[in-house]
DRENDO-1510 file (C-alpha; in Angstrom, 1 decimal, always signed):
<recs>
REC; n; res; u; v; w
REC; 1; MET; +1.0; -17.2; -0.1 .
REC; 2; ARG; -2.7; -18.1; +1.8 .
REC; 3; ARG; -3.3; -19.6; -1.3 .
REC; 4; VAL; -1.0; -21.9; -1.0 .
REC; 5; VAL; -1.3; -23.2; +2.2 .
REC; 6; ASN; -4.7; -23.5; +1.6 .
REC; 7; ARG; -4.3; -25.2; -1.0 .
REC; 8; LEU; -1.8; -28.0; +0.8 .
REC; 9; LEU; -4.3; -27.7; +3.9 .
REC; 10; ALA; -7.2; -29.0; +1.0 .
REC; 11; LEU; -4.8; -31.5; -0.9 .
REC; 12; ILE; -3.4; -33.3; +3.2 .
REC; 13; THR; -7.5; -33.3; +4.7 .
REC; 14; SER; -8.7; -34.9; +1.3 .
REC; 15; LEU; -5.6; -37.9; +0.6 .
REC; 16; ALA; -6.3; -38.5; +5.0 .
REC; 17; LEU; -9.8; -38.3; +4.3 .
REC; 18; ILE; -10.2; -40.6; +1.3 .
REC; 19; ALA; -7.0; -43.2; +3.0 .
REC; 20; LEU; -9.6; -43.3; +5.8 .
REC; 21; ALA; -12.8; -43.8; +3.3 .
REC; 22; VAL; -10.6; -46.8; +2.0 .
REC; 23; LEU; -9.7; -48.2; +5.0 .
REC; 24; VAL; -13.4; -48.6; +7.0 .
REC; 25; VAL; -14.1; -49.8; +3.3 .
REC; 26; ILE; -11.3; -52.5; +4.2 .
REC; 27; GLU; -12.2; -53.0; +7.7 .
REC; 28; VAL; -16.3; -53.6; +7.1 .
REC; 29; ALA; -15.3; -55.4; +4.2 .
REC; 30; ALA; -13.0; -58.5; +6.5 .
REC; 31; ALA; -15.5; -58.2; +9.4 .
REC; 32; LEU; -18.8; -59.2; +6.5 .
REC; 33; LEU; -16.4; -62.2; +5.7 .
REC; 34; GLY; -15.9; -63.7; +9.6 .
REC; 35; ARG; -12.6; -62.8; +8.9 .
REC; 36; PRO; -9.9; -60.8; +12.1 .
REC; 37; PRO; -9.1; -57.1; +11.7 .
REC; 38; LEU; -6.9; -56.2; +8.5 .
REC; 39; VAL; -5.3; -53.4; +9.1 .
REC; 40; VAL; -6.4; -51.5; +12.5 .
REC; 41; ASP; -7.0; -53.8; +15.5 .
REC; 42; TRP; -10.3; -52.1; +16.4 .
REC; 43; PRO; -11.3; -54.2; +18.7 .
REC; 44; ALA; -8.4; -53.5; +21.2 .
REC; 45; ALA; -8.8; -49.8; +20.0 .
REC; 46; ALA; -12.8; -49.8; +21.2 .
REC; 47; ARG; -11.8; -51.5; +24.6 .
REC; 48; TRP; -8.6; -48.8; +24.9 .
REC; 49; ALA; -11.7; -46.4; +24.5 .
REC; 50; GLN; -13.8; -47.9; +26.8 .
REC; 51; ASP; -11.1; -48.4; +29.9 .
REC; 52; THR; -9.9; -44.3; +29.1 .
REC; 53; THR; -11.7; -41.9; +30.7 .
REC; 54; TRP; -11.8; -37.9; +29.9 .
REC; 55; GLY; -10.0; -36.4; +32.5 .
REC; 56; ASP; -6.6; -39.0; +31.7 .
REC; 57; ARG; -3.8; -37.6; +31.4 .
REC; 58; GLY; -3.4; -38.2; +27.9 .
REC; 59; THR; -6.7; -38.1; +27.2 .
REC; 60; LEU; -6.5; -34.4; +27.9 .
REC; 61; ALA; -3.3; -33.7; +26.7 .
REC; 62; VAL; -4.7; -35.0; +22.7 .
REC; 63; SER; -7.5; -33.0; +23.1 .
REC; 64; LEU; -5.4; -29.8; +23.8 .
REC; 65; LEU; -3.5; -30.4; +21.4 .
REC; 66; LEU; -5.8; -30.2; +18.5 .
REC; 67; LEU; -7.9; -27.2; +20.4 .
REC; 68; VAL; -5.0; -25.4; +19.9 .
REC; 69; ALA; -4.2; -26.4; +16.4 .
REC; 70; GLY; -8.0; -26.1; +15.4 .
REC; 71; ALA; -8.0; -22.8; +17.2 .
REC; 72; ALA; -4.6; -22.0; +15.1 .
REC; 73; LEU; -6.2; -22.9; +11.8 .
REC; 74; VAL; -9.2; -20.8; +12.5 .
REC; 75; ILE; -7.7; -17.9; +13.2 .
REC; 76; GLY; -5.3; -18.2; +10.5 .
REC; 77; GLN; -8.7; -18.0; +8.0 .
REC; 78; LEU; -10.0; -14.8; +10.1 .
REC; 79; TRP; -6.8; -13.2; +10.2 .
REC; 80; PRO; -7.5; -10.1; +6.8 .
REC; 81; GLY; -5.2; -11.2; +3.4 .
REC; 82; ARG; -2.9; -8.6; +2.2 .
REC; 83; LEU; -5.7; -6.7; -0.2 .
REC; 84; SER; -4.7; -7.7; -3.4 .
REC; 85; ARG; -7.4; -5.1; -5.3 .
REC; 86; LEU; -8.4; -1.7; -4.9 .
REC; 87; ALA; -12.1; -0.2; -4.9 .
REC; 88; VAL; -12.8; +2.3; -7.8 .
REC; 89; ASP; -15.5; +4.7; -7.1 .
REC; 90; SER; -18.8; +3.8; -9.3 .
REC; 91; PRO; -21.3; +6.2; -10.2 .
REC; 92; ASP; -23.9; +3.2; -9.2 .
REC; 93; PRO; -23.5; +2.6; -6.0 .
REC; 94; ALA; -25.2; -0.7; -6.2 .
REC; 95; THR; -22.1; -1.6; -8.9 .
REC; 96; ASP; -19.0; -2.7; -6.7 .
REC; 97; VAL; -15.9; -2.4; -8.7 .
REC; 98; ALA; -12.1; -3.2; -8.6 .
REC; 99; LEU; -8.5; -2.8; -10.2 .
REC; 100; SER; -5.9; -5.3; -9.4 .
REC; 101; ARG; -2.5; -4.3; -7.7 .
REC; 102; ARG; -1.3; -5.7; -11.0 .
REC; 103; THR; -2.9; -3.4; -13.0 .
REC; 104; VAL; -2.3; -0.9; -11.6 .
REC; 105; ALA; +1.1; -0.7; -11.7 .
REC; 106; GLN; +1.3; -1.7; -15.7 .
REC; 107; ASP; -0.8; +1.6; -15.8 .
REC; 108; VAL; +1.9; +3.8; -13.3 .
REC; 109; SER; +4.7; +1.5; -15.5 .
REC; 110; THR; +2.4; +3.4; -18.8 .
REC; 111; ALA; +2.8; +6.8; -16.7 .
REC; 112; VAL; +6.1; +5.9; -15.9 .
REC; 113; ARG; +7.1; +5.8; -19.5 .
REC; 114; GLU; +4.9; +8.8; -21.3 .
REC; 115; VAL; +7.6; +11.3; -19.4 .
REC; 116; ASP; +10.9; +12.2; -21.5 .
REC; 117; GLY; +14.2; +10.6; -20.5 .
REC; 118; VAL; +12.6; +8.7; -17.2 .
REC; 119; VAL; +12.2; +4.5; -17.7 .
REC; 120; PRO; +10.0; +2.6; -15.0 .
REC; 121; GLN; +13.0; +0.4; -12.7 .
REC; 122; HIS; +10.1; -0.9; -10.4 .
REC; 123; VAL; +6.7; -0.2; -9.8 .
REC; 124; LYS; +5.1; -1.4; -6.4 .
REC; 125; VAL; +1.4; -1.1; -5.3 .
REC; 126; GLY; +0.7; -1.4; -1.6 .
REC; 127; ARG; -2.4; -0.7; +0.1 .
REC; 128; ALA; -2.1; +2.7; +0.9 .
REC; 129; ARG; +0.9; +3.4; -0.7 .
REC; 130; ILE; +3.3; +3.2; -4.9 .
REC; 131; ALA; +6.5; +3.2; -4.3 .
REC; 132; VAL; +8.2; +4.0; -8.0 .
REC; 133; ARG; +11.7; +3.4; -8.5 .
REC; 134; ALA; +13.2; +5.2; -12.2 .
REC; 135; ALA; +15.5; +5.7; -14.1 .
REC; 136; ALA; +16.7; +9.0; -16.0 .
REC; 137; SER; +18.8; +8.5; -19.3 .
REC; 138; THR; +19.5; +12.4; -19.4 .
REC; 139; ALA; +21.9; +14.5; -17.0 .
REC; 140; ASP; +18.8; +16.3; -16.5 .
REC; 141; ASP; +17.5; +18.0; -13.6 .
REC; 142; THR; +16.5; +14.6; -11.0 .
REC; 143; THR; +14.8; +16.9; -9.5 .
REC; 144; ALA; +12.8; +18.5; -11.9 .
REC; 145; LEU; +12.9; +14.9; -14.2 .
REC; 146; ALA; +11.3; +13.6; -10.5 .
REC; 147; GLU; +8.5; +16.4; -10.2 .
REC; 148; ASP; +7.0; +15.2; -13.7 .
REC; 149; VAL; +7.3; +11.6; -13.4 .
REC; 150; LYS; +4.9; +12.0; -9.9 .
REC; 151; ALA; +2.6; +14.5; -11.9 .
REC; 152; ALA; +2.1; +12.1; -14.6 .
REC; 153; ILE; +1.5; +9.4; -12.3 .
REC; 154; ARG; -1.3; +11.3; -10.2 .
REC; 155; GLN; -3.2; +12.1; -13.1 .
REC; 156; ARG; -2.9; +8.8; -14.5 .
REC; 157; LEU; -4.1; +7.3; -11.4 .
REC; 158; ASP; -7.0; +10.6; -11.1 .
REC; 159; GLN; -8.2; +8.5; -14.7 .
REC; 160; LEU; -8.9; +6.3; -12.1 .
REC; 161; HIS; -10.7; +7.2; -10.4 .
REC; 162; LEU; -9.9; +4.9; -6.8 .
REC; 163; ARG; -11.5; +5.2; -3.6 .
REC; 164; ARG; -8.6; +5.7; -1.8 .
REC; 165; PRO; -5.9; +6.7; -4.0 .
REC; 166; PRO; -2.8; +5.2; -2.2 .
REC; 167; ARG; +0.0; +7.7; -1.1 .
REC; 168; LEU; +3.1; +8.5; -4.0 .
REC; 169; ALA; +7.0; +7.6; -3.4 .
REC; 170; VAL; +9.6; +8.2; -6.4 .
REC; 171; LYS; +12.7; +7.6; -6.3 .
REC; 172; LEU; +14.3; +8.3; -9.9 .
REC; 173; SER; +18.2; +7.9; -10.4 .
REC; 174; ARG; +20.4; +8.8; -13.6 .
REC; 175; ARG; +21.3; +6.0; -15.3 .
REC; 176; ILE; +24.7; +5.7; -16.8 .
REC; 177; SER; +24.6; +4.4; -20.5 .
</recs>
């Protein structure tokens, strides 16, 4: 979501700057040719700016609005985003290694598939928790089967050498065939 908002803000800002640049070129060309302003009556705007003080209510209101908008943008960018990668222990401390959540989810799904009679339905990898929903295709004891699924997932996570292994939550249901 943050990426979409950032790209949208960048697009709006770039289009506004392009429009402003075109407007300045048009007005400068008109002034050089000795014509009156074409799009913006900048002489009237300059007179208004000379007659307006910083203490006027309108000026203070616009300044406060811009301050709030700017602060909101800065805070929004400084707010930590969703962790998209999970750190992996590396033998070399100078090397930073991480796996994406999608990769870990695919690995967990593969581990669930390796348990006989179990099919993964949904795997969600979070910062501190992995939630797995799976279905058992056999009428065996689902409690024992859930423990087998947890063991398979833990074994796979141990092979990944995650720096902070997430907690594991497995929900196993019977699939009616």
